[in-house]
C-alpha positions, -999 to +999 in steps of 0.1 A: +314-358+317+351-351+315+349-327+345+382-342+359+399-345+325+430-326+315+447-325+280+482-317+268+485-314+230+517-307+211+534-286+238+507-270+258+477-277+282+445-273+263+410-270+278+390-302+272+364-283+252+391-271+228+411-304+226+410-314+189+429-332+162+427-326+125+403-348+105+433-354+082+454-369+111+462-404+101+456-415+137+420-405+133+417-417+097+434-450+100+443-457+136+480-451+126+496-444+160+506-457+193+496-452+229+504-461+265+480-464+294+496-453+326+485-449+362+496-421+386+492-422+424+499-393+447+507-374+415+536-398+408+536-422+379+539-459+387+568-475+368+571-448+342+605-459+328+590-493+318+560-476+301+583-452+282+605-480+270+575-500+258+562-468+241+595-463+223+596-499+212+561-496+197+572-465+178+603-483+165+582-512+153+559-489+134+587-467+121+570-438+139+593-410+149+585-397+184+581-359+183+598-356+217+626-373+235+616-397+263+627-370+287+604-346+269+575-370+270+581-375+307+580-337+312+548-335+293+533-363+314+542-345+347+530-311+333+496-328+326+495-343+361+503-309+376+474-293+357+450-321+366+427-318+397+433-356+404+459-369+428+453-405+416+443-410+379+449-426+346+470-412+317+466-419+280+498-410+261+493-410+224+515-403+193+496-402+160+513-403+126+501-368+121+483-349+094+486-362+058+466-365+026+439-391+022+453-425+016+472-448+040+507-439+029+524-426+060+550-408+039+525-380+035+525-372+072+552-347+080+549-343+118+537-368+144+515-354+172+519-360+209+488-360+232+486-367+269+452-371+286+447-374+323+413-385+337+397-411+359+393-447+348+374-473+368+372-507+350+355-526+378+333-518+407+343-526+443+317-554+442+333-569+411+367-567+427+354-586+457+331-611+440+347-614+405+335-608+370+318-630+344+338-636+312+332-655+280+356-669+254+348-649+222+347-660+186+368-630+177+405-641+176+437-623+184+460-621+154+494-639+157+527-621+159+536-630+123+507-607+112+506-580+139+527-583+170+506-578+202+535-560+218+528-530+196+503-508+215+486-496+184+457-471+184+436-496+164+416-516+189+389-530+166+396-566+175+392-559+212+361-538+205+344-566+186+353-591+214+338-567+240+307-564+219+303-602+221+307-600+258+281-573+261+256-593+240+262-624+261+256-604+294+292-609+305+316-583+319+346-592+298+358-613+268+387-636+266+404-639+231+421-670+218+446-669+189+443-685+155+456-718+170+431-719+198+455-708+226+445-682+251+459-647+243+444-622+268+412-603+277+400-574+256+421-549+274+439-569+301+463-598+305+451-631+321+464-653+348+452-687+360+462-708+390+466-745+382+477-770+409+491-741+429+511-727+399+505-692+385+503-693+347+500-666+321+502-668+283+534-656+267+535-627+242+541-652+214+505-664+218+491-629+213+493-614+248+505-579+254+537-576+274+519-559+302+537-538+328+512-550+355+516-585+342+554-583+347+549-568+381+527-597+392+553-622+380+579-603+401+557-603+431+550-640+428+587-646+430+589-625+462+559-643+477+574-677+467+544-685+444+555-708+416+549-688+384+557-691+347+545-684+312+526-712+295+504-718+265+468-722+277+436-734+262+399-732+271+405-765+290+429-748+313+405-719+320+376-742+328+399-763+352+415-733+368+416-730+406+418-693+403+416-669+373+421-631+371+428-602+348+457-577+352+464-544+335+473-508+340+436-498+337+423-530+353+449-534+380+438-568+393+402-582+387+392-617+398+371-639+374+343-659+389+329-674+358+339-683+322+313-694+297+289-700+325+314-723+343+322-713+379+359-709+388+366-729+419+380-701+441+371-664+435+388-645+448+414-672+457+442-670+482+469-664+456+449-636+440+443-620+475+481-623+483+491-607+450+464-580+452+476-570+486+513-570+476+505-550+444+487-523+463+516-521+489+541-519+461+522-491+444+521-471+476+558-477+483+569-466+448+547-436+446+548-423+482 
């Protein structure tokens, strides 16, 4: 385990066996921090400026001061990639609130901590990407933006973990979360798309979906491929009646869904999914060549 992993912590590469944070770090104690999940191919990061901008916005929303400039964070990322044995891999970039006294008051934390981890991440097997995954709609709900905005990539993933536990207990591969009003938000760790009457639809961030980088890339590719696409509020009805359905995300890339709550999706993988999957992989290779 972790044979391929590489860690950068507060200014230097650290052996995985020595990679530690303080038990008084508020990221560890309370999940007070932010992160970005990023992919690199051929030792080049895919769409890094977009990830860094989202990272900065998450920090601003939490009044969390980044300990390095965005250029400094980019340098740390590439230093980690250089030290990694992987040519293609996954990065987890984290800023914690830092060490402070017990109690949730962030004012006691003097210095945020920056951590970059490079490792492998495979969220679906080749068979699942070809045949699709089974999903369920979970009873765990995504909170609405007036409580906690989904565009903040917080370290606290308890809602997603509870939903994934439900999926595990049901024998499913993934869970789909609705919001408090019963509209579709997203998967536990991925955005969701459906195809209805030939139109590609995805929930907006206002319904509890993350403003995903891969999600935005798919919407851009749809325009290039002349596939009608837009954001739309969706319910379970729309999922059950979908012609196609799939997850997207930095970790997930694109994963087709063959079944939701035991109901078969009509086409899996469908033609629109296959076109977008091919175009996405071509774009990745073009931008990281």
